[in-house]
PDB file of N, CA, C and O in Angstrom:
ATOM      1  N   UNK A   1      91.092 173.641 134.989  1.00  0.00           N
ATOM      2  CA  UNK A   1      91.589 172.610 134.113  1.00  0.00           C
ATOM      3  C   UNK A   1      92.922 172.052 134.600  1.00  0.00           C
ATOM      4  O   UNK A   1      93.129 170.840 134.559  1.00  0.00           O
ATOM      5  N   UNK A   2      93.813 172.897 135.053  1.00  0.00           N
ATOM      6  CA  UNK A   2      95.079 172.386 135.571  1.00  0.00           C
ATOM      7  C   UNK A   2      94.848 171.505 136.791  1.00  0.00           C
ATOM      8  O   UNK A   2      95.558 170.519 136.991  1.00  0.00           O
ATOM      9  N   UNK A   3      93.865 171.854 137.601  1.00  0.00           N
ATOM     10  CA  UNK A   3      93.568 171.026 138.763  1.00  0.00           C
ATOM     11  C   UNK A   3      92.981 169.678 138.347  1.00  0.00           C
ATOM     12  O   UNK A   3      93.129 168.693 139.071  1.00  0.00           O
ATOM     13  N   UNK A   4      92.327 169.622 137.208  1.00  0.00           N
ATOM     14  CA  UNK A   4      91.801 168.357 136.709  1.00  0.00           C
ATOM     15  C   UNK A   4      92.922 167.409 136.276  1.00  0.00           C
ATOM     16  O   UNK A   4      92.799 166.194 136.430  1.00  0.00           O
ATOM     17  N   UNK A   5      94.007 167.954 135.740  1.00  0.00           N
ATOM     18  CA  UNK A   5      95.128 167.114 135.322  1.00  0.00           C
ATOM     19  C   UNK A   5      95.752 166.386 136.499  1.00  0.00           C
ATOM     20  O   UNK A   5      96.233 165.263 136.349  1.00  0.00           O
ATOM     21  N   UNK A   6      95.750 167.003 137.648  1.00  0.00           N
ATOM     22  CA  UNK A   6      96.326 166.390 138.844  1.00  0.00           C
ATOM     23  C   UNK A   6      95.561 165.137 139.225  1.00  0.00           C
ATOM     24  O   UNK A   6      96.147 164.175 139.721  1.00  0.00           O
ATOM     25  N   UNK A   7      94.282 165.142 139.002  1.00  0.00           N
ATOM     26  CA  UNK A   7      93.433 164.037 139.432  1.00  0.00           C
ATOM     27  C   UNK A   7      93.446 162.859 138.459  1.00  0.00           C
ATOM     28  O   UNK A   7      92.882 161.804 138.751  1.00  0.00           O
ATOM     29  N   UNK A   8      94.083 163.035 137.312  1.00  0.00           N
ATOM     30  CA  UNK A   8      94.143 161.961 136.318  1.00  0.00           C
ATOM     31  C   UNK A   8      95.343 161.072 136.636  1.00  0.00           C
ATOM     32  O   UNK A   8      96.474 161.550 136.727  1.00  0.00           O
ATOM     33  N   UNK A   9      95.086 159.780 136.804  1.00  0.00           N
ATOM     34  CA  UNK A   9      96.178 158.848 137.044  1.00  0.00           C
ATOM     35  C   UNK A   9      97.093 158.826 135.823  1.00  0.00           C
ATOM     36  O   UNK A   9      96.649 159.055 134.699  1.00  0.00           O
ATOM     37  N   UNK A  10      98.376 158.548 136.057  1.00  0.00           N
ATOM     38  CA  UNK A  10      99.356 158.570 134.976  1.00  0.00           C
ATOM     39  C   UNK A  10      98.988 157.616 133.848  1.00  0.00           C
ATOM     40  O   UNK A  10      99.084 157.978 132.675  1.00  0.00           O
ATOM     41  N   UNK A  11      98.570 156.411 134.188  1.00  0.00           N
ATOM     42  CA  UNK A  11      98.230 155.438 133.147  1.00  0.00           C
ATOM     43  C   UNK A  11      97.003 155.896 132.357  1.00  0.00           C
ATOM     44  O   UNK A  11      96.931 155.683 131.146  1.00  0.00           O
ATOM     45  N   UNK A  12      96.053 156.515 133.027  1.00  0.00           N
ATOM     46  CA  UNK A  12      94.861 157.030 132.354  1.00  0.00           C
ATOM     47  C   UNK A  12      95.231 158.207 131.464  1.00  0.00           C
ATOM     48  O   UNK A  12      94.734 158.323 130.344  1.00  0.00           O
ATOM     49  N   UNK A  13      96.106 159.086 131.963  1.00  0.00           N
ATOM     50  CA  UNK A  13      96.566 160.218 131.166  1.00  0.00           C
ATOM     51  C   UNK A  13      97.202 159.712 129.875  1.00  0.00           C
ATOM     52  O   UNK A  13      96.894 160.205 128.790  1.00  0.00           O
ATOM     53  N   UNK A  14      98.080 158.737 129.997  1.00  0.00           N
ATOM     54  CA  UNK A  14      98.750 158.220 128.811  1.00  0.00           C
ATOM     55  C   UNK A  14      97.757 157.550 127.863  1.00  0.00           C
ATOM     56  O   UNK A  14      97.711 157.872 126.675  1.00  0.00           O
ATOM     57  N   UNK A  15      96.966 156.622 128.389  1.00  0.00           N
ATOM     58  CA  UNK A  15      96.092 155.818 127.540  1.00  0.00           C
ATOM     59  C   UNK A  15      94.958 156.649 126.929  1.00  0.00           C
ATOM     60  O   UNK A  15      94.718 156.576 125.724  1.00  0.00           O
ATOM     61  N   UNK A  16      94.273 157.423 127.740  1.00  0.00           N
ATOM     62  CA  UNK A  16      93.069 158.114 127.268  1.00  0.00           C
ATOM     63  C   UNK A  16      93.334 159.465 126.627  1.00  0.00           C
ATOM     64  O   UNK A  16      92.575 159.902 125.762  1.00  0.00           O
ATOM     65  N   UNK A  17      94.398 160.126 127.041  1.00  0.00           N
ATOM     66  CA  UNK A  17      94.644 161.470 126.519  1.00  0.00           C
ATOM     67  C   UNK A  17      95.701 161.457 125.427  1.00  0.00           C
ATOM     68  O   UNK A  17      95.455 161.939 124.321  1.00  0.00           O
ATOM     69  N   UNK A  18      96.867 160.915 125.722  1.00  0.00           N
ATOM     70  CA  UNK A  18      97.935 160.964 124.722  1.00  0.00           C
ATOM     71  C   UNK A  18      97.800 159.880 123.662  1.00  0.00           C
ATOM     72  O   UNK A  18      97.826 160.169 122.465  1.00  0.00           O
ATOM     73  N   UNK A  19      97.658 158.643 124.096  1.00  0.00           N
ATOM     74  CA  UNK A  19      97.628 157.542 123.140  1.00  0.00           C
ATOM     75  C   UNK A  19      96.441 157.652 122.186  1.00  0.00           C
ATOM     76  O   UNK A  19      96.579 157.374 120.995  1.00  0.00           O
ATOM     77  N   UNK A  20      95.297 158.048 122.689  1.00  0.00           N
ATOM     78  CA  UNK A  20      94.111 158.154 121.840  1.00  0.00           C
ATOM     79  C   UNK A  20      94.227 159.284 120.825  1.00  0.00           C
ATOM     80  O   UNK A  20      93.535 159.287 119.807  1.00  0.00           O
ATOM     81  N   UNK A  21      95.108 160.245 121.106  1.00  0.00           N
ATOM     82  CA  UNK A  21      95.294 161.380 120.191  1.00  0.00           C
ATOM     83  C   UNK A  21      96.630 161.342 119.464  1.00  0.00           C
ATOM     84  O   UNK A  21      97.008 162.312 118.807  1.00  0.00           O
ATOM     85  N   UNK A  22      97.341 160.239 119.577  1.00  0.00           N
ATOM     86  CA  UNK A  22      98.669 160.120 119.011  1.00  0.00           C
ATOM     87  C   UNK A  22      98.689 160.406 117.507  1.00  0.00           C
ATOM     88  O   UNK A  22      99.573 161.115 117.027  1.00  0.00           O
ATOM     89  N   UNK A  23      97.741 159.871 116.772  1.00  0.00           N
ATOM     90  CA  UNK A  23      97.685 160.088 115.330  1.00  0.00           C
ATOM     91  C   UNK A  23      97.513 161.573 115.031  1.00  0.00           C
ATOM     92  O   UNK A  23      98.160 162.106 114.130  1.00  0.00           O
ATOM     93  N   UNK A  24      96.656 162.230 115.774  1.00  0.00           N
ATOM     94  CA  UNK A  24      96.417 163.660 115.574  1.00  0.00           C
ATOM     95  C   UNK A  24      97.664 164.479 115.916  1.00  0.00           C
ATOM     96  O   UNK A  24      97.988 165.445 115.226  1.00  0.00           O
ATOM     97  N   UNK A  25      98.355 164.086 116.980  1.00  0.00           N
ATOM     98  CA  UNK A  25      99.563 164.807 117.371  1.00  0.00           C
ATOM     99  C   UNK A  25     100.661 164.663 116.320  1.00  0.00           C
ATOM    100  O   UNK A  25     101.357 165.626 116.001  1.00  0.00           O
ATOM    101  N   UNK A  26     100.806 163.464 115.791  1.00  0.00           N
ATOM    102  CA  UNK A  26     101.815 163.238 114.759  1.00  0.00           C
ATOM    103  C   UNK A  26     101.467 164.018 113.495  1.00  0.00           C
ATOM    104  O   UNK A  26     102.352 164.589 112.858  1.00  0.00           O
ATOM    105  N   UNK A  27     100.205 164.045 113.132  1.00  0.00           N
ATOM    106  CA  UNK A  27      99.784 164.830 111.964  1.00  0.00           C
ATOM    107  C   UNK A  27     100.046 166.318 112.178  1.00  0.00           C
ATOM    108  O   UNK A  27     100.248 167.060 111.216  1.00  0.00           O
ATOM    109  N   UNK A  28     100.043 166.754 113.435  1.00  0.00           N
ATOM    110  CA  UNK A  28     100.294 168.160 113.758  1.00  0.00           C
ATOM    111  C   UNK A  28     101.800 168.409 113.951  1.00  0.00           C
ATOM    112  O   UNK A  28     102.207 169.406 114.547  1.00  0.00           O
ATOM    113  N   UNK A  29     102.607 167.485 113.436  1.00  0.00           N
ATOM    114  CA  UNK A  29     104.075 167.583 113.472  1.00  0.00           C
ATOM    115  C   UNK A  29     104.675 167.444 114.865  1.00  0.00           C
ATOM    116  O   UNK A  29     105.744 167.994 115.128  1.00  0.00           O
ATOM    117  N   UNK A  30     104.021 166.731 115.746  1.00  0.00           N
ATOM    118  CA  UNK A  30     104.600 166.407 117.049  1.00  0.00           C
ATOM    119  C   UNK A  30     105.363 165.099 116.886  1.00  0.00           C
ATOM    120  O   UNK A  30     104.812 164.128 116.367  1.00  0.00           O
ATOM    121  N   UNK A  31     106.609 165.057 117.315  1.00  0.00           N
ATOM    122  CA  UNK A  31     107.354 163.814 117.228  1.00  0.00           C
ATOM    123  C   UNK A  31     107.259 163.065 118.554  1.00  0.00           C
ATOM    124  O   UNK A  31     106.691 163.562 119.527  1.00  0.00           O
ATOM    125  N   UNK A  32     107.825 161.865 118.570  1.00  0.00           N
ATOM    126  CA  UNK A  32     107.732 161.036 119.774  1.00  0.00           C
ATOM    127  C   UNK A  32     108.410 161.701 120.972  1.00  0.00           C
ATOM    128  O   UNK A  32     107.976 161.528 122.111  1.00  0.00           O
ATOM    129  N   UNK A  33     109.475 162.459 120.712  1.00  0.00           N
ATOM    130  CA  UNK A  33     110.161 163.154 121.805  1.00  0.00           C
ATOM    131  C   UNK A  33     109.256 164.204 122.458  1.00  0.00           C
ATOM    132  O   UNK A  33     109.264 164.356 123.680  1.00  0.00           O
ATOM    133  N   UNK A  34     108.486 164.920 121.656  1.00  0.00           N
ATOM    134  CA  UNK A  34     107.567 165.930 122.190  1.00  0.00           C
ATOM    135  C   UNK A  34     106.465 165.265 123.014  1.00  0.00           C
ATOM    136  O   UNK A  34     106.090 165.761 124.076  1.00  0.00           O
ATOM    137  N   UNK A  35     105.959 164.156 122.523  1.00  0.00           N
ATOM    138  CA  UNK A  35     104.913 163.431 123.245  1.00  0.00           C
ATOM    139  C   UNK A  35     105.474 162.891 124.561  1.00  0.00           C
ATOM    140  O   UNK A  35     104.808 162.958 125.594  1.00  0.00           O
ATOM    141  N   UNK A  36     106.683 162.362 124.525  1.00  0.00           N
ATOM    142  CA  UNK A  36     107.337 161.872 125.738  1.00  0.00           C
ATOM    143  C   UNK A  36     107.529 163.010 126.746  1.00  0.00           C
ATOM    144  O   UNK A  36     107.336 162.824 127.948  1.00  0.00           O
ATOM    145  N   UNK A  37     107.907 164.176 126.248  1.00  0.00           N
ATOM    146  CA  UNK A  37     108.104 165.338 127.111  1.00  0.00           C
ATOM    147  C   UNK A  37     106.804 165.715 127.839  1.00  0.00           C
ATOM    148  O   UNK A  37     106.829 166.075 129.016  1.00  0.00           O
ATOM    149  N   UNK A  38     105.674 165.629 127.134  1.00  0.00           N
ATOM    150  CA  UNK A  38     104.375 165.907 127.763  1.00  0.00           C
ATOM    151  C   UNK A  38     104.106 164.895 128.871  1.00  0.00           C
ATOM    152  O   UNK A  38     103.640 165.260 129.950  1.00  0.00           O
ATOM    153  N   UNK A  39     104.398 163.632 128.608  1.00  0.00           N
ATOM    154  CA  UNK A  39     104.206 162.602 129.625  1.00  0.00           C
ATOM    155  C   UNK A  39     105.043 162.918 130.861  1.00  0.00           C
ATOM    156  O   UNK A  39     104.563 162.803 131.989  1.00  0.00           O
ATOM    157  N   UNK A  40     106.297 163.315 130.643  1.00  0.00           N
ATOM    158  CA  UNK A  40     107.184 163.635 131.755  1.00  0.00           C
ATOM    159  C   UNK A  40     106.698 164.866 132.528  1.00  0.00           C
ATOM    160  O   UNK A  40     106.763 164.898 133.757  1.00  0.00           O
ATOM    161  N   UNK A  41     106.219 165.864 131.808  1.00  0.00           N
ATOM    162  CA  UNK A  41     105.710 167.066 132.467  1.00  0.00           C
ATOM    163  C   UNK A  41     104.495 166.741 133.331  1.00  0.00           C
ATOM    164  O   UNK A  41     104.355 167.268 134.435  1.00  0.00           O
ATOM    165  N   UNK A  42     103.618 165.874 132.827  1.00  0.00           N
ATOM    166  CA  UNK A  42     102.453 165.484 133.620  1.00  0.00           C
ATOM    167  C   UNK A  42     102.897 164.734 134.870  1.00  0.00           C
ATOM    168  O   UNK A  42     102.379 164.975 135.961  1.00  0.00           O
ATOM    169  N   UNK A  43     103.845 163.834 134.714  1.00  0.00           N
ATOM    170  CA  UNK A  43     104.366 163.078 135.853  1.00  0.00           C
ATOM    171  C   UNK A  43     104.976 164.024 136.885  1.00  0.00           C
ATOM    172  O   UNK A  43     104.736 163.870 138.082  1.00  0.00           O
ATOM    173  N   UNK A  44     105.757 164.994 136.436  1.00  0.00           N
ATOM    174  CA  UNK A  44     106.367 165.969 137.334  1.00  0.00           C
ATOM    175  C   UNK A  44     105.318 166.827 138.033  1.00  0.00           C
ATOM    176  O   UNK A  44     105.469 167.164 139.207  1.00  0.00           O
ATOM    177  N   UNK A  45     104.263 167.178 137.317  1.00  0.00           N
ATOM    178  CA  UNK A  45     103.182 167.964 137.908  1.00  0.00           C
ATOM    179  C   UNK A  45     102.491 167.184 139.020  1.00  0.00           C
ATOM    180  O   UNK A  45     102.207 167.734 140.085  1.00  0.00           O
ATOM    181  N   UNK A  46     102.224 165.916 138.776  1.00  0.00           N
ATOM    182  CA  UNK A  46     101.574 165.076 139.788  1.00  0.00           C
ATOM    183  C   UNK A  46     102.475 164.940 141.017  1.00  0.00           C
ATOM    184  O   UNK A  46     102.001 165.034 142.149  1.00  0.00           O
ATOM    185  N   UNK A  47     103.774 164.718 140.796  1.00  0.00           N
ATOM    186  CA  UNK A  47     104.708 164.605 141.926  1.00  0.00           C
ATOM    187  C   UNK A  47     104.775 165.917 142.711  1.00  0.00           C
ATOM    188  O   UNK A  47     104.753 165.910 143.942  1.00  0.00           O
ATOM    189  N   UNK A  48     104.856 167.030 142.003  1.00  0.00           N
ATOM    190  CA  UNK A  48     104.914 168.325 142.679  1.00  0.00           C
ATOM    191  C   UNK A  48     103.651 168.557 143.495  1.00  0.00           C
ATOM    192  O   UNK A  48     103.722 169.056 144.619  1.00  0.00           O
ATOM    193  N   UNK A  49     102.503 168.203 142.943  1.00  0.00           N
ATOM    194  CA  UNK A  49     101.234 168.365 143.658  1.00  0.00           C
ATOM    195  C   UNK A  49     101.233 167.532 144.936  1.00  0.00           C
ATOM    196  O   UNK A  49     100.751 167.970 145.981  1.00  0.00           O
ATOM    197  N   UNK A  50     101.773 166.343 144.833  1.00  0.00           N
ATOM    198  CA  UNK A  50     101.758 165.428 145.968  1.00  0.00           C
ATOM    199  C   UNK A  50     102.760 165.812 147.058  1.00  0.00           C
ATOM    200  O   UNK A  50     102.475 165.658 148.246  1.00  0.00           O
ATOM    201  N   UNK A  51     103.940 166.314 146.653  1.00  0.00           N
ATOM    202  CA  UNK A  51     105.021 166.510 147.610  1.00  0.00           C
ATOM    203  C   UNK A  51     105.381 167.971 147.906  1.00  0.00           C
ATOM    204  O   UNK A  51     106.213 168.236 148.774  1.00  0.00           O
ATOM    205  N   UNK A  52     104.769 168.910 147.200  1.00  0.00           N
ATOM    206  CA  UNK A  52     105.092 170.320 147.426  1.00  0.00           C
ATOM    207  C   UNK A  52     103.810 171.080 147.794  1.00  0.00           C
ATOM    208  O   UNK A  52     103.049 171.496 146.920  1.00  0.00           O
ATOM    209  N   UNK A  53     103.590 171.251 149.096  1.00  0.00           N
ATOM    210  CA  UNK A  53     102.351 171.882 149.570  1.00  0.00           C
ATOM    211  C   UNK A  53     102.009 173.228 148.912  1.00  0.00           C
ATOM    212  O   UNK A  53     100.833 173.465 148.634  1.00  0.00           O
ATOM    213  N   UNK A  54     102.978 174.122 148.650  1.00  0.00           N
ATOM    214  CA  UNK A  54     102.599 175.397 148.009  1.00  0.00           C
ATOM    215  C   UNK A  54     101.978 175.198 146.611  1.00  0.00           C
ATOM    216  O   UNK A  54     101.051 175.913 146.229  1.00  0.00           O
ATOM    217  N   UNK A  55     102.489 174.240 145.875  1.00  0.00           N
ATOM    218  CA  UNK A  55     101.925 173.969 144.544  1.00  0.00           C
ATOM    219  C   UNK A  55     100.525 173.388 144.680  1.00  0.00           C
ATOM    220  O   UNK A  55      99.610 173.770 143.951  1.00  0.00           O
ATOM    221  N   UNK A  56     100.367 172.465 145.618  1.00  0.00           N
ATOM    222  CA  UNK A  56      99.049 171.884 145.865  1.00  0.00           C
ATOM    223  C   UNK A  56      98.042 172.971 146.231  1.00  0.00           C
ATOM    224  O   UNK A  56      96.918 172.982 145.730  1.00  0.00           O
ATOM    225  N   UNK A  57      98.455 173.878 147.103  1.00  0.00           N
ATOM    226  CA  UNK A  57      97.572 174.950 147.543  1.00  0.00           C
ATOM    227  C   UNK A  57      97.137 175.825 146.356  1.00  0.00           C
ATOM    228  O   UNK A  57      95.961 176.167 146.230  1.00  0.00           O
ATOM    229  N   UNK A  58      98.080 176.177 145.501  1.00  0.00           N
ATOM    230  CA  UNK A  58      97.767 177.012 144.336  1.00  0.00           C
ATOM    231  C   UNK A  58      96.799 176.295 143.398  1.00  0.00           C
ATOM    232  O   UNK A  58      95.807 176.875 142.957  1.00  0.00           O
ATOM    233  N   UNK A  59      97.090 175.043 143.098  1.00  0.00           N
ATOM    234  CA  UNK A  59      96.230 174.310 142.160  1.00  0.00           C
ATOM    235  C   UNK A  59      94.848 174.039 142.738  1.00  0.00           C
ATOM    236  O   UNK A  59      93.855 174.048 142.011  1.00  0.00           O
ATOM    237  N   UNK A  60      94.784 173.803 144.021  1.00  0.00           N
ATOM    238  CA  UNK A  60      93.487 173.541 144.651  1.00  0.00           C
ATOM    239  C   UNK A  60      92.570 174.762 144.651  1.00  0.00           C
ATOM    240  O   UNK A  60      91.359 174.629 144.829  1.00  0.00           O
ATOM    241  N   UNK A  61      93.135 175.938 144.456  1.00  0.00           N
ATOM    242  CA  UNK A  61      92.324 177.155 144.413  1.00  0.00           C
ATOM    243  C   UNK A  61      91.616 177.332 143.072  1.00  0.00           C
ATOM    244  O   UNK A  61      90.786 178.229 142.926  1.00  0.00           O
ATOM    245  N   UNK A  62      91.932 176.496 142.103  1.00  0.00           N
ATOM    246  CA  UNK A  62      91.371 176.637 140.763  1.00  0.00           C
ATOM    247  C   UNK A  62      90.397 175.510 140.465  1.00  0.00           C
ATOM    248  O   UNK A  62      90.421 174.458 141.103  1.00  0.00           O
ATOM    249  N   UNK A  63      89.540 175.752 139.481  1.00  0.00           N
ATOM    250  CA  UNK A  63      88.588 174.726 139.083  1.00  0.00           C
ATOM    251  C   UNK A  63      88.620 174.556 137.563  1.00  0.00           C
ATOM    252  O   UNK A  63      89.533 175.039 136.893  1.00  0.00           O
ATOM    253  N   UNK A  64      87.628 173.874 137.039  1.00  0.00           N
ATOM    254  CA  UNK A  64      87.588 173.563 135.611  1.00  0.00           C
ATOM    255  C   UNK A  64      87.435 174.809 134.735  1.00  0.00           C
ATOM    256  O   UNK A  64      87.623 174.736 133.521  1.00  0.00           O
ATOM    257  N   UNK A  65      87.103 175.929 135.328  1.00  0.00           N
ATOM    258  CA  UNK A  65      86.950 177.166 134.555  1.00  0.00           C
ATOM    259  C   UNK A  65      88.255 177.960 134.448  1.00  0.00           C
ATOM    260  O   UNK A  65      88.342 178.914 133.675  1.00  0.00           O
ATOM    261  N   UNK A  66      89.272 177.563 135.229  1.00  0.00           N
ATOM    262  CA  UNK A  66      90.547 178.282 135.239  1.00  0.00           C
ATOM    263  C   UNK A  66      91.356 177.909 134.005  1.00  0.00           C
ATOM    264  O   UNK A  66      91.498 176.732 133.674  1.00  0.00           O
ATOM    265  N   UNK A  67      91.880 178.915 133.336  1.00  0.00           N
ATOM    266  CA  UNK A  67      92.724 178.687 132.169  1.00  0.00           C
ATOM    267  C   UNK A  67      94.172 178.511 132.628  1.00  0.00           C
ATOM    268  O   UNK A  67      94.566 179.013 133.680  1.00  0.00           O
ATOM    269  N   UNK A  68      94.957 177.789 131.822  1.00  0.00           N
ATOM    270  CA  UNK A  68      96.342 177.523 132.201  1.00  0.00           C
ATOM    271  C   UNK A  68      97.120 178.816 132.427  1.00  0.00           C
ATOM    272  O   UNK A  68      97.921 178.893 133.359  1.00  0.00           O
ATOM    273  N   UNK A  69      96.906 179.804 131.616  1.00  0.00           N
ATOM    274  CA  UNK A  69      97.655 181.050 131.752  1.00  0.00           C
ATOM    275  C   UNK A  69      97.273 181.820 133.010  1.00  0.00           C
ATOM    276  O   UNK A  69      97.990 182.734 133.417  1.00  0.00           O
ATOM    277  N   UNK A  70      96.157 181.462 133.624  1.00  0.00           N
ATOM    278  CA  UNK A  70      95.712 182.137 134.838  1.00  0.00           C
ATOM    279  C   UNK A  70      96.335 181.533 136.106  1.00  0.00           C
ATOM    280  O   UNK A  70      96.260 182.126 137.182  1.00  0.00           O
ATOM    281  N   UNK A  71      96.937 180.373 135.973  1.00  0.00           N
ATOM    282  CA  UNK A  71      97.477 179.679 137.146  1.00  0.00           C
ATOM    283  C   UNK A  71      98.780 180.283 137.569  1.00  0.00           C
ATOM    284  O   UNK A  71      99.384 179.829 138.541  1.00  0.00           O
TER     285      UNK A  71
END
């Protein structure tokens, strides 16, 4: 699953994942700052994957069955 996040373009991540669930996140007491923080974390993850070979290597070893805590 973490490796799948890398393959999602930033605009797609925002539009399809965060924006489409914004109402649900707000109902779950997430404020705009928390949502923004998730966007930034995804952006940082994509940059790290692209520019830091050890991170890329680790993430590439996982697939859709890997849980976040296993990474």
